[in-house]
N, C-alpha and C positions, 0 to 999 in steps of 0.2 A: 502487420498482420501476416501470419503464415497460413498458407492454404495447403490442402492435401486432397487426395482422392477420397472416395466414400469410406474406405477402410481406415483412413488415418484420422487426424485430429486437426481442427482449425482453432487457432488462437485469435480471439478478437479482443481488442483493447479500446476502451474509451474512458474519458474522464467526465464525471458528473460535476456540476457547478461547485460542489463542496470540495472537490479535489480528490475524492476517493476514486481509485482505479478499479475497474472491473475487468477481469480476465476470464474468459470462458473457454472450456475445452469440449469439443464435440467429437464423437466417434465411437464406433463399435469396437469392443475388445480393448485391452490395455487399461481397464478401469483402475486397477490398483496402481499402475504406473502413473496414470494421470493424477491420482490423489497424492501420491508421493511427490511428484513434481510440484504440485500446488502447495503442499506442506513445506517443502524445502524453500520455495519462493517466498512463502509467507514468513518463515523464520528469518530469511535474509532481509526481507523488507522491514520487519520489526527491529532487527539489530540496527539497520541504517537509521530508522526513524528515532529510536532511542538515543543513538549516537548524536543525531542532530540536536535533540533537546539538551543532551549533556555537554555539548561543545559550543553551542551558540550563546554568545555573551548576552546577558540581561539587557533589555532595552530600557529598563526602569531603574535598576540599581547599578550605579557606576562601579566598575571594577568586579562585578559578579560574573564569573566565567561561564555560567550556564543558565538555563531556564528552569531549574529544579528548585522548588520552594517547599511544597508539602509532599511532593512525590506523586500526587494524584494524576497529573498530566502524563508523566513518563510511564507510570504503572498502568495507565488505561490504554496504552498502545498495544495493539494485537492484530490478529488476523483470524479469519474463519473461512473454511471451505464449505460451500453450499452446493447442494444438488437439487435445485428447484424443479427440474424436469428430467425425465429419463434421458441419460446420455449427455446431459449438459452440466458442467461444473463451473462454479464461480469462486474466485478468490477475492475476498474483501480485506483490505488492509487499512489501518488507520486507528482511530479511537473506537474501539469495539466495546459496546456496553455503555460505559459512562462517556458522554460527550457534552462538554459545556461550552457556552459561547466564548468563554475566556480562552479555551484551547484554540478555537478558530481565530480569535483576535491575535493571539501570539503567533499563529502560523501565517496569517495573511498580512499582519502589520497594521490593520485598520480596525481598532476597537469601535464597535457600534457604527461602523462606516462613517466616522467623522474624521476630520483633519485636526481636531483640537488636541489629540493625544497620540501623535504619530509614533509608531515604534517600527523597528526593522523586523519584518516578518521572517520566520524560520524557513518557510517553504518545505516543511517536513513532509506533508502529505504528498506533494509532487515528487520529492526525492524518493520516498518509499514506494510510490507507484511505479516510477521508472525502474527501480531495482526489481520489483515484483515482475513487471512486464518482461524485462530482459532475462531474469532467472527462469521464467516459464518457457521462454523461447529456447534458451540453452538446454533446459531440462528435457524438453520435448525432442530436441535433436539428439541429446545423449541417449535417451530411452528409445530412440528410433521409432517414434510414434507417428512420424510424418510419412504419408504414402508417397510412392514414386510415380 
């Protein structure tokens, strides 16, 4: 977590139980810079998550080098920047819009929370979250949004 004076920005990160990361920027001024930083972080996160899907070998089909079958899982990866309250911004990364249980099973490695069909989880949501968090921190430093 990065803190700043009242004029600056605070970055708060936490993970929900689904593995989605939430990053919030608070502060007066620099609104356009904050949105640009969040968009850049969202794009970097999406690239990382899609790469994980494209390079993690199938847990079900021997010799298959990725988790792409119909394309629905990889094409549903995205991000969105929300402004739910004045001066507060949130970056959500992961499966935006379409989210199926199957996606979460592939990510966690535990279909229906049973041990009968164990697969190696991708941990895509966590990896995407870490990239988004780190990119937001770097972007805020580059944009000089932190107070002194």
